[in-house]
BAGU-864416 format. One record per atom (N, C-alpha, C, O): y, x, z; residue in three letters; residue number from 0; atom name. Coordinates in Angstrom, 1 decimal. Layout:
N
       py       px       pz   residu   num   atome
        Y        X        Z      Ala   NUM      CA
...
END
This chain:
69
       py       px       pz   residu   num   atome
     75.6     90.2    106.2      Met     0       N
     75.4     90.6    104.8      Met     0      CA
     74.0     90.1    104.3      Met     0       C
     73.0     90.3    105.1      Met     0       O
     74.0     89.6    103.2      Thr     1       N
     72.7     89.1    102.6      Thr     1      CA
     72.0     90.3    102.0      Thr     1       C
     72.5     91.3    101.7      Thr     1       O
     70.7     90.1    101.7      Leu     2       N
     69.9     91.1    101.1      Leu     2      CA
     70.5     91.4     99.7      Leu     2       C
     70.5     92.6     99.3      Leu     2       O
     70.9     90.4     99.0      Ser     3       N
     71.4     90.7     97.6      Ser     3      CA
     72.7     91.5     97.7      Ser     3       C
     72.9     92.4     96.9      Ser     3       O
     73.6     91.2     98.7      Gln     4       N
     74.8     92.0     98.9      Gln     4      CA
     74.5     93.4     99.3      Gln     4       C
     75.1     94.4     98.8      Gln     4       O
     73.5     93.6    100.1      Trp     5       N
     73.1     94.9    100.6      Trp     5      CA
     72.6     95.8     99.5      Trp     5       C
     73.0     96.9     99.4      Trp     5       O
     71.7     95.2     98.7      Val     6       N
     71.1     96.0     97.5      Val     6      CA
     72.2     96.4     96.6      Val     6       C
     72.3     97.5     96.1      Val     6       O
     73.1     95.4     96.3      Lys     7       N
     74.2     95.8     95.3      Lys     7      CA
     75.1     96.8     95.9      Lys     7       C
     75.5     97.8     95.2      Lys     7       O
     75.4     96.8     97.2      Ala     8       N
     76.3     97.8     97.8      Ala     8      CA
     75.6     99.1     97.8      Ala     8       C
     76.3    100.1     97.5      Ala     8       O
     74.3     99.2     98.2      Arg     9       N
     73.6    100.4     98.2      Arg     9      CA
     73.5    101.0     96.8      Arg     9       C
     73.6    102.3     96.6      Arg     9       O
     73.3    100.2     95.8      Arg    10       N
     73.2    100.7     94.4      Arg    10      CA
     74.5    101.3     94.0      Arg    10       C
     74.5    102.4     93.4      Arg    10       O
     75.6    100.6     94.3      Lys    11       N
     76.9    101.2     93.9      Lys    11      CA
     77.2    102.5     94.7      Lys    11       C
     77.7    103.4     94.1      Lys    11       O
     76.8    102.5     96.0      Leu    12       N
     77.1    103.7     96.8      Leu    12      CA
     76.3    104.9     96.2      Leu    12       C
     76.7    106.0     96.3      Leu    12       O
     75.1    104.6     95.7      Ala    13       N
     74.3    105.6     95.1      Ala    13      CA
     74.7    106.0     93.7      Ala    13       C
     74.2    107.0     93.1      Ala    13       O
     75.7    105.3     93.1      Gly    14       N
     76.2    105.6     91.8      Gly    14      CA
     75.3    105.2     90.7      Gly    14       C
     75.3    105.8     89.6      Gly    14       O
     74.5    104.2     90.9      Leu    15       N
     73.5    103.7     89.9      Leu    15      CA
     73.9    102.4     89.3      Leu    15       C
     74.5    101.6     89.9      Leu    15       O
     73.6    102.3     88.0      Thr    16       N
     73.8    101.1     87.3      Thr    16      CA
     72.6    100.2     87.5      Thr    16       C
     71.6    100.7     88.0      Thr    16       O
     72.7     98.9     87.2      Gln    17       N
     71.5     98.1     87.4      Gln    17      CA
     70.3     98.6     86.5      Gln    17       C
     69.2     98.7     87.0      Gln    17       O
     70.5     99.0     85.3      Pro    18       N
     69.4     99.5     84.5      Pro    18      CA
     68.8    100.8     85.1      Pro    18       C
     67.6    101.0     85.0      Pro    18       O
     69.6    101.7     85.6      Glu    19       N
     69.1    102.9     86.3      Glu    19      CA
     68.3    102.6     87.5      Glu    19       C
     67.2    103.2     87.7      Glu    19       O
     68.7    101.7     88.3      Leu    20       N
     68.0    101.3     89.5      Leu    20      CA
     66.7    100.6     89.1      Leu    20       C
     65.6    100.9     89.7      Leu    20       O
     66.7     99.8     88.1      Ala    21       N
     65.5     99.1     87.7      Ala    21      CA
     64.5    100.2     87.2      Ala    21       C
     63.3    100.1     87.5      Ala    21       O
     64.9    101.1     86.4      Ser    22       N
     64.0    102.2     85.9      Ser    22      CA
     63.5    103.0     87.1      Ser    22       C
     62.3    103.3     87.1      Ser    22       O
     64.3    103.4     88.0      Lys    23       N
     63.8    104.3     89.1      Lys    23      CA
     62.9    103.6     90.0      Lys    23       C
     62.0    104.2     90.6      Lys    23       O
     63.1    102.2     90.2      Ala    24       N
     62.3    101.4     91.1      Ala    24      CA
     61.0    100.9     90.4      Ala    24       C
     60.1    100.4     91.1      Ala    24       O
     61.0    101.0     89.1      Gly    25       N
     59.8    100.6     88.4      Gly    25      CA
     59.7     99.0     88.3      Gly    25       C
     58.7     98.5     88.2      Gly    25       O
     60.9     98.4     88.2      Val    26       N
     61.0     97.0     88.0      Val    26      CA
     61.9     96.7     86.8      Val    26       C
     62.5     97.6     86.3      Val    26       O
     61.9     95.5     86.4      Gly    27       N
     62.7     95.1     85.2      Gly    27      CA
     64.1     94.9     85.6      Gly    27       C
     64.5     94.6     86.7      Gly    27       O
     65.0     95.0     84.6      Leu    28       N
     66.4     94.8     84.7      Leu    28      CA
     66.7     93.4     85.2      Leu    28       C
     67.5     93.1     86.0      Leu    28       O
     65.9     92.4     84.6      Arg    29       N
     66.1     91.0     85.0      Arg    29      CA
     65.8     90.8     86.5      Arg    29       C
     66.5     90.1     87.1      Arg    29       O
     64.8     91.6     87.0      Phe    30       N
     64.5     91.4     88.4      Phe    30      CA
     65.7     91.9     89.3      Phe    30       C
     66.1     91.3     90.3      Phe    30       O
     66.3     93.1     88.9      Ile    31       N
     67.5     93.6     89.7      Ile    31      CA
     68.6     92.6     89.6      Ile    31       C
     69.3     92.3     90.6      Ile    31       O
     68.9     92.0     88.4      Arg    32       N
     69.9     91.0     88.3      Arg    32      CA
     69.7     89.8     89.2      Arg    32       C
     70.6     89.3     89.9      Arg    32       O
     68.4     89.3     89.2      Asp    33       N
     68.1     88.2     90.0      Asp    33      CA
     68.2     88.5     91.5      Asp    33       C
     68.7     87.7     92.2      Asp    33       O
     67.8     89.7     91.9      Leu    34       N
     67.9     90.1     93.3      Leu    34      CA
     69.3     90.2     93.7      Leu    34       C
     69.7     89.7     94.8      Leu    34       O
     70.2     90.8     92.9      Glu    35       N
     71.6     90.9     93.3      Glu    35      CA
     72.3     89.6     93.2      Glu    35       C
     73.4     89.5     93.9      Glu    35       O
     71.8     88.6     92.5      Gln    36       N
     72.5     87.3     92.4      Gln    36      CA
     71.9     86.4     93.5      Gln    36       C
     72.3     85.2     93.6      Gln    36       O
     71.0     86.8     94.3      Gly    37       N
     70.5     86.0     95.4      Gly    37      CA
     69.4     85.0     95.0      Gly    37       C
     69.3     84.0     95.7      Gly    37       O
     68.7     85.2     94.0      Lys    38       N
     67.6     84.3     93.6      Lys    38      CA
     66.7     84.1     94.8      Lys    38       C
     66.3     85.1     95.4      Lys    38       O
     66.3     82.9     95.1      Thr    39       N
     65.5     82.6     96.3      Thr    39      CA
     64.0     82.8     96.1      Thr    39       C
     63.3     82.8     97.1      Thr    39       O
     63.6     82.9     94.9      Thr    40       N
     62.1     83.1     94.7      Thr    40      CA
     61.9     84.4     93.9      Thr    40       C
     61.9     84.5     92.7      Thr    40       O
     61.6     85.5     94.7      Leu    41       N
     61.3     86.8     94.2      Leu    41      CA
     60.0     87.3     94.8      Leu    41       C
     59.7     87.0     95.9      Leu    41       O
     59.3     88.1     94.0      Arg    42       N
     58.1     88.8     94.5      Arg    42      CA
     58.5     89.8     95.6      Arg    42       C
     59.3     90.7     95.3      Arg    42       O
     57.9     89.7     96.7      Leu    43       N
     58.2     90.6     97.8      Leu    43      CA
     57.8     92.0     97.6      Leu    43       C
     58.4     93.0     98.0      Leu    43       O
     56.7     92.2     96.8      Asp    44       N
     56.3     93.6     96.5      Asp    44      CA
     57.3     94.3     95.7      Asp    44       C
     57.6     95.5     95.8      Asp    44       O
     57.9     93.5     94.7      Lys    45       N
     59.0     94.1     93.9      Lys    45      CA
     60.2     94.4     94.7      Lys    45       C
     60.9     95.4     94.5      Lys    45       O
     60.6     93.4     95.6      Val    46       N
     61.7     93.7     96.5      Val    46      CA
     61.5     94.9     97.3      Val    46       C
     62.5     95.7     97.4      Val    46       O
     60.3     95.1     97.8      Asn    47       N
     60.1     96.4     98.5      Asn    47      CA
     60.1     97.6     97.7      Asn    47       C
     60.5     98.7     98.1      Asn    47       O
     59.7     97.5     96.4      Asp    48       N
     59.9     98.6     95.5      Asp    48      CA
     61.3     99.1     95.4      Asp    48       C
     61.6    100.2     95.3      Asp    48       O
     62.2     98.1     95.3      Val    49       N
     63.7     98.4     95.2      Val    49      CA
     64.2     98.9     96.5      Val    49       C
     64.9     99.9     96.6      Val    49       O
     63.8     98.3     97.6      Leu    50       N
     64.3     98.7     98.9      Leu    50      CA
     63.8    100.1     99.3      Leu    50       C
     64.5    100.9    100.0      Leu    50       O
     62.6    100.5     98.8      Trp    51       N
     62.0    101.8     99.1      Trp    51      CA
     63.0    102.9     98.5      Trp    51       C
     63.0    104.0     99.1      Trp    51       O
     63.7    102.6     97.4      Met    52       N
     64.6    103.6     96.8      Met    52      CA
     65.7    104.0     97.8      Met    52       C
     66.3    105.0     97.7      Met    52       O
     66.0    103.1     98.8      Phe    53       N
     67.0    103.3     99.8      Phe    53      CA
     66.4    103.6    101.2      Phe    53       C
     67.1    103.5    102.2      Phe    53       O
     65.1    103.8    101.3      Gly    54       N
     64.5    104.2    102.5      Gly    54      CA
     64.3    103.0    103.4      Gly    54       C
     64.3    103.1    104.7      Gly    54       O
     64.1    101.8    102.9      His    55       N
     63.9    100.6    103.6      His    55      CA
     62.8     99.7    103.1      His    55       C
     62.2    100.0    102.0      His    55       O
     62.3     98.8    103.9      Glu    56       N
     61.3     97.8    103.4      Glu    56      CA
     61.6     96.5    104.2      Glu    56       C
     62.2     96.5    105.3      Glu    56       O
     61.1     95.4    103.6      Leu    57       N
     61.2     94.1    104.3      Leu    57      CA
     60.2     94.0    105.5      Leu    57       C
     59.2     94.7    105.5      Leu    57       O
     60.6     93.3    106.5      Gly    58       N
     59.7     93.0    107.6      Gly    58      CA
     60.2     91.8    108.4      Gly    58       C
     61.3     91.4    108.2      Gly    58       O
     59.3     91.3    109.3      Pro    59       N
     59.7     90.2    110.1      Pro    59      CA
     60.8     90.6    111.1      Pro    59       C
     60.7     91.6    111.7      Pro    59       O
     61.8     89.7    111.3      Ile    60       N
     62.8     89.9    112.3      Ile    60      CA
     62.9     88.7    113.1      Ile    60       C
     62.7     87.6    112.6      Ile    60       O
     63.2     88.8    114.4      Pro    61       N
     63.3     87.6    115.2      Pro    61      CA
     64.5     86.8    114.8      Pro    61       C
     65.5     87.3    114.3      Pro    61       O
     64.4     85.5    115.0      Thr    62       N
     65.5     84.6    114.8      Thr    62      CA
     65.9     84.0    116.1      Thr    62       C
     65.3     84.2    117.1      Thr    62       O
     67.0     83.3    116.1      Arg    63       N
     67.6     82.7    117.3      Arg    63      CA
     66.9     81.4    117.6      Arg    63       C
     67.0     80.9    118.8      Arg    63       O
     66.3     80.8    116.7      Arg    64       N
     65.7     79.5    117.0      Arg    64      CA
     64.3     79.7    117.6      Arg    64       C
     63.6     80.7    117.4      Arg    64       O
     63.9     78.7    118.4      Glu    65       N
     62.6     78.8    119.0      Glu    65      CA
     61.6     78.3    118.0      Glu    65       C
     61.8     77.3    117.3      Glu    65       O
     60.5     79.0    118.0      Tyr    66       N
     59.4     78.6    117.1      Tyr    66      CA
     58.1     78.4    117.9      Tyr    66       C
     57.7     79.3    118.6      Tyr    66       O
     57.6     77.2    117.9      Val    67       N
     56.4     76.9    118.7      Val    67      CA
     55.3     76.6    117.7      Val    67       C
     55.4     75.7    116.8      Val    67       O
     54.1     77.2    118.0      Leu    68       N
     53.0     76.9    117.2      Leu    68      CA
     52.3     75.6    117.6      Leu    68       C
     51.3     75.2    117.1      Leu    68       O
END
């Protein structure tokens, strides 16, 4: 599941409209729409503002590929 799908599913599970989530998270409606549509360039602080509403935040996760410095 992508981040955009996760946010949309959580919003619907909470019974919130996009405008309601935007208001509660302190972000604009356009930002919520962009996030739920999978826009690839979003401000991480605002993403975390939205995720905070559901008790989550962004963080680094391991990948399967090897990364060598």
